[in-house]
C-alpha positions as CSV (number, residue, x, y, z in Angstrom):
1,X,69.4,-7.5,-20.7
2,X,72.7,-6.8,-19.0
3,X,76.1,-7.1,-20.8
4,X,78.8,-8.5,-18.5
5,X,81.8,-10.7,-18.6
6,X,81.8,-14.3,-17.3
7,X,85.2,-15.8,-16.4
8,X,85.2,-19.5,-15.7
9,X,88.3,-21.2,-14.2
10,X,91.0,-22.1,-16.7
11,X,89.0,-20.3,-19.6
12,X,89.2,-17.0,-21.4
13,X,86.7,-14.4,-20.4
14,X,83.4,-14.5,-22.3
15,X,81.1,-11.5,-23.1
16,X,77.5,-12.5,-22.1
17,X,74.1,-11.0,-21.8
18,X,71.8,-12.0,-19.0
19,X,68.5,-11.0,-17.5
20,X,68.6,-8.4,-14.7
21,X,68.1,-10.0,-11.3
22,X,69.5,-11.7,-8.2
23,X,68.6,-15.2,-9.4
24,X,70.4,-14.8,-12.7
25,X,73.6,-13.7,-11.0
26,X,73.4,-16.6,-8.7
27,X,73.1,-19.0,-11.6
28,X,76.2,-17.5,-13.3
29,X,78.4,-17.8,-10.2
30,X,76.8,-21.1,-9.1
31,X,75.5,-20.0,-5.7
32,X,75.0,-17.1,-3.4
33,X,77.2,-14.3,-4.4
34,X,79.3,-11.5,-2.9
35,X,81.4,-8.6,-4.3
36,X,84.5,-8.7,-2.1
37,X,87.1,-7.2,-4.5
38,X,87.8,-3.5,-4.8
39,X,88.1,-2.7,-8.5
40,X,87.8,1.0,-9.1
41,X,85.3,1.0,-11.9
42,X,83.5,-2.4,-12.0
43,X,81.9,-4.9,-9.6
44,X,83.5,-8.4,-9.4
45,X,80.8,-10.9,-8.4
46,X,81.9,-14.3,-7.1
47,X,80.4,-17.3,-5.2
48,X,80.6,-16.4,-1.5
49,X,81.5,-20.1,-0.7
50,X,83.8,-20.6,-3.7
51,X,86.9,-21.1,-1.5
52,X,85.2,-23.7,0.6
53,X,82.8,-25.6,-1.7
54,X,85.3,-27.4,-3.9
55,X,85.2,-24.8,-6.7
56,X,88.5,-24.8,-8.7
57,X,90.9,-21.8,-8.5
58,X,90.2,-19.2,-11.2
59,X,92.4,-16.1,-11.0
60,X,95.3,-15.0,-8.8
61,X,95.1,-11.3,-7.6
62,X,98.3,-9.4,-6.9
63,X,98.8,-6.0,-5.4
64,X,102.2,-4.2,-5.5
65,X,103.8,-7.4,-6.6
66,X,102.4,-9.6,-3.8
67,X,99.8,-12.3,-4.1
68,X,96.8,-11.1,-2.0
69,X,94.0,-13.5,-2.9
70,X,92.9,-16.4,-5.2
71,X,89.4,-16.3,-6.6
72,X,87.7,-19.7,-6.8
73,X,84.8,-20.5,-9.1
74,X,83.1,-18.4,-11.7
75,X,83.6,-14.6,-11.8
76,X,81.0,-12.2,-13.2
77,X,82.1,-8.7,-14.0
78,X,79.3,-6.0,-14.2
79,X,78.9,-2.3,-13.6
80,X,76.5,-0.3,-11.3
81,X,74.9,3.0,-11.8
82,X,74.6,5.9,-9.3
83,X,71.6,4.2,-7.6
84,X,73.6,1.0,-7.0
85,X,71.7,-1.0,-9.6
86,X,73.5,-3.6,-11.7
87,X,73.9,-2.3,-15.3
88,X,75.8,-3.3,-18.5
89,X,79.5,-2.7,-18.9
90,X,80.4,0.0,-21.4
91,X,82.3,-0.9,-24.5
92,X,85.5,0.6,-23.0
93,X,85.2,-1.5,-19.8
94,X,84.4,-4.6,-21.8
95,X,87.6,-4.2,-23.9
96,X,89.6,-3.4,-20.7
97,X,88.4,-6.3,-18.6
98,X,88.4,-8.9,-21.4
99,X,92.1,-8.1,-21.7
100,X,92.8,-8.0,-17.9
101,X,91.0,-11.3,-17.2
102,X,92.6,-13.1,-20.2
103,X,95.5,-13.8,-17.8
104,X,95.5,-16.1,-14.9
105,X,97.3,-13.4,-12.9
106,X,95.5,-10.1,-12.2
107,X,97.6,-7.1,-11.1
108,X,95.7,-4.5,-9.2
109,X,96.7,-0.8,-9.2
């Protein structure tokens, strides 16, 4: 099982455990997924069609004080190992990203 964080639109982030695998991640983001956001230490998984399929807005991303993107639909936050495999978040990352995604507005470094 993998520990990750699921962030649904207009909700607080939730710590979840899910089975390793492509299909499980698809279920969580409700469709085919992509990882388009550059966070330094985690992978942000979203529905690749979230902006176009009627999914509600979820979180607003800012960089240097400017709005750079809006994430639509569910967000799954996971980690990867050196081989690129999806793995559980560490306790430190769980604490950090539960706090970061508790806001509707995410400020990137």
